[in-house]
Structure formats: structure tokens, C-alpha cells
N, C-alpha and C positions, 0 to 999 in steps of 0.2 A: 504494499500500499504506500510505502514512502516514495517509490517512484511515481505512482500516480498523483500524489500530492504535489511532487515537483513539477510534473507536466501541468497540472492545474494552476499551479503557481506561475509557471512561465506563461501561460495563456493569459492570465490576468495582468501579469507584468507587461506583456506585449500588446494586449488590447483592453487597456482600462477604459471605463466609461467616458473619461474625459478626452480619449483619443479616438475610440470606436464606440459610439453610442449603443448601450445595451439594446438588444433586440430579441427576437424569438430564439436566438441561439444561445443566450446566456442561461436560461434555466437548466439545461443539462450540465453546465459547469457547476452551479450550485448543487445539483443532485449528486455529481462526483464528489464534491466535497462532503456532502452528508454521508455518502456511502464509505468514505475514508475517516469517518468520525471527526471531521474538521468543521464542527457545527458553528462555531463562531465565524469562520470565513464564509461558510454558506449563508448564514443568517445576514451577514453584511452585504452579500450580493443580492440576496432576495429583498432586503429592505430598500437598498438603493434602486432595484429595479421596480419595485411596486410604487416607490414614489415617483419615478419617472413615467410610469404608466399613468398614475393618478394625475400628474400634471398635464400630460397629453390629452386625457379625457376631459379635463376641466377646460383645457383650451378649445378642443374640438366642439363641445357642447356650448361653449360661449359665442360660436360663430353663428351668423344668421343661417336659416336653413338652406338657402341656395348654395352657400358655400359648404356647408356640412354635408350635403347630399354627395358632393364630390369626393368626400373623405370616408365613404362608406366601408371600403376595405380596411383602411387604417383603424377605424373605430371598431370593427368587428375583431381585428387582430388583437388590439389593445384589451378589449373586453375578455376575449378568450384567454390571453396571457395571464390577465389579473384572476380569472376564474380558476385556471389551472394551477397557478402559483399559491393560491389561498387554500388549496385543498389539504 
């Protein structure tokens, strides 16, 4: 498991949210940390990701309906990620 943690750490080092915004590919990284008993690291990723998703959803729903309709896919992905992450 030590090598798995090293790989996960390297992934996060090379692709932090500040450089590559978290998206639908980040939950498996958090899951990997959970599987390696690295709950603190996993929780940090999940918390940051949920905060980003919440900010996106607030923004999307603040738009007028004409603009929001064009973001249907993004809204659905954000809602699905939020639902899956909160399970």
C-alpha cells in the first residue's frame, strides 16, 4: 500500500486543484486514499471537491434561465458528482 500512496501523492502533487481544477476524475483518487487508510488526505480532497461543486451550482442557478439552459450538462454532472460523493 505504501507504493499506492506514493502514486496518489504524486498525482496530487502534479495536478493540484490550483493547477488542474478538480473534476469527475478526482473522486477515484480520494477513494484510493481511503483504500490505503489515508482518511485525512481523502477527506481533504472530498471536502475541497464538494466546496467547488457547491460554488459551481450556486453560480449556475444564479444565472437567468436562458443562460442556465445552455449549461444543462454541466449542472447534471455537478449534481451527480455531489450525490455520488455524499454517499
